[in-house]
DRENMAR-584551 format. One record per residue (C-alpha): x, y, z; residue number from 1; residue in one letter. Coordinates in steps of 0.001 Angstrom, whole numbers, plus 500000, padded with zeros to 6 digits. Last residue first. Example, Ala and Ser with C-alpha at 12.3 -4.5 7.8 and 13.67 -1.06 7.14 Angstrom:
BEGIN
      xx      yy      zz  lumvo  lovex
  513670  498940  507140      2      S
  512300  495500  507800      1      A
END
This chain:
BEGIN
      xx      yy      zz  lumvo  lovex
  797303  267842  648337    372      L
  794961  269643  645894    371      E
  791339  269804  646912    370      K
  788366  268525  644851    369      R
  784579  268518  645196    368      F
  782093  266285  643504    367      T
  778822  267837  642372    366      K
  775048  267166  642360    365      R
  772114  268576  640455    364      R
  768568  267567  640870    363      K
  765146  267927  639110    362      I
  766252  268681  635526    361      I
  762996  268420  633445    360      E
  763315  266232  630344    359      C
  760938  266761  627459    358      D
  762332  263865  625436    357      F
  763686  264026  621886    356      D
  767161  265113  622958    355      K
  767596  262202  625318    354      W
  770427  260360  623443    353      I
  772087  263760  622851    352      Q
  772551  264081  626644    351      Q
  774707  260961  626594    350      S
  777001  262366  623864    349      A
  777081  265715  625641    348      F
  778685  264275  628780    347      N
  779377  267695  630209    346      D
  776729  267517  632874    345      A
  777873  264065  633827    344      L
  774964  261835  634341    343      E
  773129  261044  637647    342      P
  769997  258884  637344    341      L
  767487  259636  634654    340      R
  764020  259283  636218    339      I
  760974  258029  634332    338      C
  757468  258787  635527    337      T
  754060  257333  634695    336      E
  754597  253651  633968    335      I
  751259  251910  632938    334      D
  752941  248500  632878    333      Q
  751769  247838  629277    332      K
  752720  251415  628253    331      T
  756030  250998  630006    330      F
  756897  247802  628067    329      T
  755894  249136  624640    328      K
  757699  252407  625192    327      Y
  760702  250491  626554    326      F
  760956  248475  623389    325      E
  760879  251627  621181    324      N
  763354  253292  623512    323      F
  765882  250466  623028    322      I
  765498  250541  619174    321      I
  765743  254292  619206    320      A
  768968  253936  621130    319      T
  770575  252721  617932    318      V
  770208  256164  616324    317      G
  773630  256256  614629    316      K
  775338  258668  617177    315      N
  777112  255728  618744    314      Q
  777242  252527  616698    313      Y
  781049  252052  616441    312      H
  781393  253013  620086    311      P
  779131  250118  621255    310      E
  776265  251765  623095    309      V
  775548  251951  626796    308      G
  772589  252769  629106    307      I
  772667  252330  632856    306      L
  770264  253092  635749    305      Y
  767203  254635  634093    304      F
  764916  254715  637117    303      L
  761307  253764  637085    302      V
  758166  255267  638638    301      T
  754819  253616  638525    300      K
  755995  251012  641002    299      S
  753736  247907  641157    298      N
  755814  244736  640821    297      K
  759121  245847  642238    296      K
  757346  248093  644748    295      A
  755363  244994  646096    294      K
  758545  243017  646299    293      L
  760253  245854  648258    292      L
  757320  245969  650690    291      K
  757503  242202  651148    290      L
  761192  242344  651743    289      F
  760633  244684  654624    288      G
  758204  242484  656482    287      F
  760278  240578  659081    286      P
  762823  241379  657919    285      F
  764510  243309  655208    284      L
  765528  246201  657410    283      K
  766777  249585  656405    282      G
  763765  251627  657597    281      K
  761378  249399  655695    280      T
  758995  252209  655140    279      E
  761669  254555  653680    278      Q
  762898  251649  651479    277      L
  759306  251144  650084    276      A
  758990  254843  649347    275      Q
  762285  254889  647397    274      S
  762072  251530  645564    273      F
  761698  253034  642124    272      S
  761661  250235  639575    271      P
  765014  249754  637960    270      L
  765932  250286  634265    269      V
  768960  248691  632445    268      I
  769852  249631  628897    267      A
  772037  247813  626411    266      F
  773602  248287  622960    265      A
  775850  246538  620463    264      V
  775732  242900  621748    263      M
  777155  240496  619310    262      N
  774609  238027  617885    261      D
  776376  237915  614430    260      N
  773423  239929  612852    259      E
  773838  242578  615566    258      D
  772327  242497  618957    257      F
  770373  245054  621113    256      V
  769798  244397  624735    255      F
  766968  245698  626984    254      K
  766526  245094  630685    253      I
  763235  246248  632244    252      Y
  761339  243117  631051    251      E
  763521  241053  633377    250      P
  762416  243175  636433    249      N
  765528  244147  638334    248      I
  765925  244216  642112    247      F
  766763  240597  642422    246      N
  769578  240825  639965    245      I
  771144  243802  641751    244      F
  773566  242390  644335    243      K
  774347  239064  642811    242      Q
  775100  240382  639387    241      K
  776922  243277  641000    240      F
  779264  240883  642752    239      Y
  779920  238734  639740    238      D
  780735  241757  637689    237      R
  783000  243134  640428    236      Q
  785027  239891  640226    235      A
  785478  240432  636505    234      D
  786688  243951  636965    233      S
  784617  247059  636206    232      V
  786884  249671  634537    231      P
  787438  253011  636345    230      V
  785891  256018  634469    229      F
  785609  259484  635826    228      T
  787317  261243  632889    227      S
  784864  259511  630505    226      L
  786562  257845  627518    225      K
  786102  254224  628805    224      S
  782296  254554  629138    223      Y
  781061  252570  626204    222      S
  783943  250080  626187    221      K
  783607  249189  629858    220      N
  779755  248977  629576    219      F
  780157  246767  626456    218      L
  782249  244340  628349    217      D
  779701  244588  631297    216      F
  776877  243703  628939    215      M
  778719  240772  627390    214      S
  779183  239392  630944    213      D
  775508  239851  631671    212      I
  774246  237996  628558    211      H
  773950  234451  629959    210      P
  772038  235928  632997    209      V
  769213  237521  630995    208      I
  767140  234411  630219    207      E
  767385  233226  633768    206      K
  765709  236477  634903    205      T
  762526  235642  633016    204      K
  760405  237731  630644    203      T
  762994  238847  628202    202      F
  762603  240221  624602    201      Q
  765810  241438  622994    200      S
  766203  243904  620154    199      P
  767496  243063  616733    198      R
  770024  244716  614371    197      L
  770655  244355  610670    196      K
  772424  247796  610438    195      F
  770101  249422  607902    194      R
  767036  247286  608721    193      K
  767094  247680  612529    192      T
  767898  251413  612079    191      I
  765019  252269  609736    190      I
  762376  250264  611593    189      N
  763461  251747  614942    188      N
  763345  255280  613530    187      V
  759714  254853  612389    186      R
  758606  252906  615492    185      T
  760152  255512  617954    184      F
  758348  258396  616362    183      R
  755151  256450  615795    182      E
  754905  255830  619520    181      L
  753980  259464  620055    180      P
  756027  261178  622887    179      I
  754366  262554  626010    178      T
  753642  259208  627344    177      K
  757338  258323  627583    176      F
  757423  260636  630587    175      S
  760306  262680  631840    174      F
  762572  263180  634894    173      K
  766009  264558  635358    172      S
  769275  264042  637236    171      E
  772353  266161  636555    170      I
  776014  265643  637497    169      Y
  778762  268221  638003    168      E
  782391  267489  638284    167      K
  785156  269309  640228    166      E
  783678  271974  642476    165      P
  786438  273451  644807    164      L
  787323  272225  648327    163      F
  788976  274842  650525    162      G
  787422  273977  653843    161      L
  784910  276776  653593    160      E
  783775  275258  650230    159      E
  783332  271726  651568    158      F
  781427  273013  654648    157      H
  779096  275205  652611    156      T
  778329  272184  650306    155      I
  777406  270042  653297    154      Y
  775134  272785  654542    153      Y
  772542  271778  651991    152      P
  771790  268399  653799    151      H
  772651  265266  651931    150      N
  771127  262507  649832    149      Y
  773196  259862  648211    148      W
  772153  258103  645020    147      T
  771269  254638  643675    146      A
  768464  253740  646124    145      M
  766763  257021  645143    144      T
  766201  260367  646871    143      G
  762871  262244  647214    142      I
  762909  265761  645776    141      H
  763017  268814  647935    140      D
  766769  269015  648155    139      F
  766767  269504  644315    138      G
  770029  271386  643927    137      Y
  773531  270882  645315    136      T
  773419  267190  646173    135      L
  776854  265727  646845    134      A
  778295  263514  644156    133      G
  778734  259740  643745    132      N
  777010  256446  644298    131      K
  778790  253310  643241    130      D
  778759  251839  639705    129      L
  781503  254203  638548    128      N
  783907  252756  641055    127      S
  784978  252703  644731    126      F
  782576  255410  645782    125      G
  782559  259219  645291    124      V
  781996  262259  647527    123      P
  784471  263279  646711    122      G
  787895  264201  645422    121      E
  791357  264385  646984    120      V
  794457  265536  645079    119      F
  798071  264617  644223    118      E
  798688  261342  645942    117      L
  801951  260642  647756    116      N
  800430  257691  649562    115      H
  800978  259312  653038    114      S
  799489  262568  651428    113      K
  796279  260827  650660    112      G
  796032  259442  654177    111      I
  796511  262913  655559    110      D
  793915  264354  653297    109      I
  791285  261854  654404    108      V
  792229  262694  658010    107      K
  791815  266393  657231    106      E
  788386  265548  655778    105      L
  787012  264013  659026    104      L
  788415  266651  661404    103      V
  787262  269492  659071    102      K
  783733  268077  658772    101      S
  783384  267917  662563    100      V
  784683  271492  663046     99      A
  782257  272580  660288     98      I
  779386  271791  662623     97      D
  776107  271068  660949     96      D
  776131  267280  661781     95      I
  778186  265029  659491     94      A
  777850  262521  656663     93      D
  780403  261479  653974     92      F
  779916  257970  652521     91      W
  782722  258980  650149     90      G
  786322  260031  649869     89      F
  788804  259395  647121     88      R
  792407  260186  647034     87      M
  793498  260604  643352     86      K
  796781  260159  641657     85      K
  795348  259376  638244     84      V
  798048  257343  636497     83      K
  795386  255080  634878     82      Q
  797210  251876  635671     81      E
  798792  252598  639040     80      N
  796429  255165  640547     79      I
  793061  254226  639056     78      E
  793825  250500  639573     77      T
  795106  251280  643099     76      W
  791767  252893  644222     75      N
  792494  254518  647584     74      V
  789333  255227  649602     73      I
  788758  257318  652660     72      A
  785223  256592  653972     71      A
  783617  259313  656060     70      V
  781560  259694  659222     69      R
  780167  262335  661528     68      G
  778597  263153  664890     67      V
  778821  259850  666716     66      I
  778072  260349  670431     65      A
  780694  259878  673206     64      D
  780560  263670  674027     63      N
  781712  264313  670459     62      Q
  782755  261466  668161     61      Y
  783863  261348  664510     60      A
  783909  257974  662740     59      L
  786262  256905  660017     58      L
  786121  254089  657606     57      F
  789420  253465  655982     56      H
  789483  251862  652562     55      A
  792041  250174  650327     54      D
  791283  249315  646695     53      S
  792169  246693  644153     52      H
  790850  243540  645677     51      L
  788722  245728  647951     50      F
  786330  246280  645080     49      A
  785520  242604  645373     48      P
  782919  243434  648068     47      N
  782152  240667  650585     46      K
  785326  239859  652551     45      D
  786525  243438  652387     44      A
  783212  244674  653982     43      S
  781891  248154  653000     42      L
  779397  246840  650378     41      T
  778421  244036  652732     40      A
  777556  246504  655509     39      I
  775399  248414  652977     38      E
  773576  245294  651974     37      D
  772756  244390  655574     36      S
  771530  247946  656336     35      I
  769279  248257  653319     34      I
  769955  251790  652323     33      P
  767858  254707  653641     32      P
  766047  257136  651353     31      V
  766317  260776  652488     30      W
  763451  263042  651173     29      Y
  760975  263238  653960     28      K
  763750  264030  656449     27      S
  763127  263874  660203     26      D
  765287  260805  660836     25      K
  768055  262219  658602     24      Y
  770919  262349  661064     23      L
  769781  259399  663063     22      K
  769433  257047  660174     21      F
  772591  258581  658806     20      P
  774558  256914  661635     19      F
  773460  253430  660686     18      T
  776232  252459  658371     17      V
  779029  253691  660586     16      F
  777443  252123  663708     15      A
  777251  248867  661707     14      K
  780958  249145  660953     13      L
  781626  249851  664704     12      E
  779715  246671  665693     11      N
  781545  244657  663069     10      K
  785037  245659  664078      9      N
  787879  248120  663495      8      S
  786244  251403  662317      7      V
  788719  254245  662520      6      E
  788234  256632  665342      5      K
  788278  260409  665501      4      L
  787755  262663  668458      3      T
  785982  265987  668651      2      I
  786152  268043  671868      1      M
END
């Protein structure tokens, strides 16, 4: 018999967070979160996403053992302001027993119906800066700190329970070393002169901080037309600053400014912490933070986390300025592999940015939808 329980205390929340450690203990590709950070993400007193969202964290039990989990999320900004009557679900994990998945997802559906919502979609997080999508291709590639990993049978469970594919995302890899520097330099020189633009040069975190708010303003403008977009609030800005600033090398953040010092483009790249996170097993202490620090300094793989361009400058080659700067940085750091984190498969404007790179698709993931 499968029973369902909603998380109601710290011990149960920790059990919710650590369940995947058991489920994926034999996987070479699953990358664990930092347990303390994951708990903070799911805590109303820590994560400002709860200022405009409600969340129910559900655990499925069988013979007194946890066999599944799911987060049922109601984003009121999305519902009331954007008029998208969506019930979200995320942090979904379950053993290979469709009865477990059914109990978890039926509860999500019940919550959605209680709020008169029109459909349920997942796996997704609270916002665009959270993880989203279930892996459908590329199960034999190591995960990242910015994505979920899942067993292939998840997709079978969703489909058998009446969920249909909604959005598809792709992840790819490439190397800057395959493209001559002259290509970036030539276009960079043309664009900077034509539009009177200049790139940033940062070596210290404190130099970046004054520009973060402008970056989030530009992020909201850059992504506002996407069907998945939920604006990042001021409180969430502060939260993400604190959460990610220590994971970012200052030289891996690039800004482009116009002649009036207005930001017109940005890109954030993260070192890959995948192997280090596997070694830490979710714990920063006593030695986990040292492994992460080593990865931050020495990783030869980087993740393109975010890139955005002011709408007026889109399709005008401004990203060549950013790539020219990254080429110089990556050459100096001897970076070998670049990973593009999930992008909507039908976001052709974004894909156009990468047209000059020999990108190899290594993963696909989808969200799944069911009408209520």
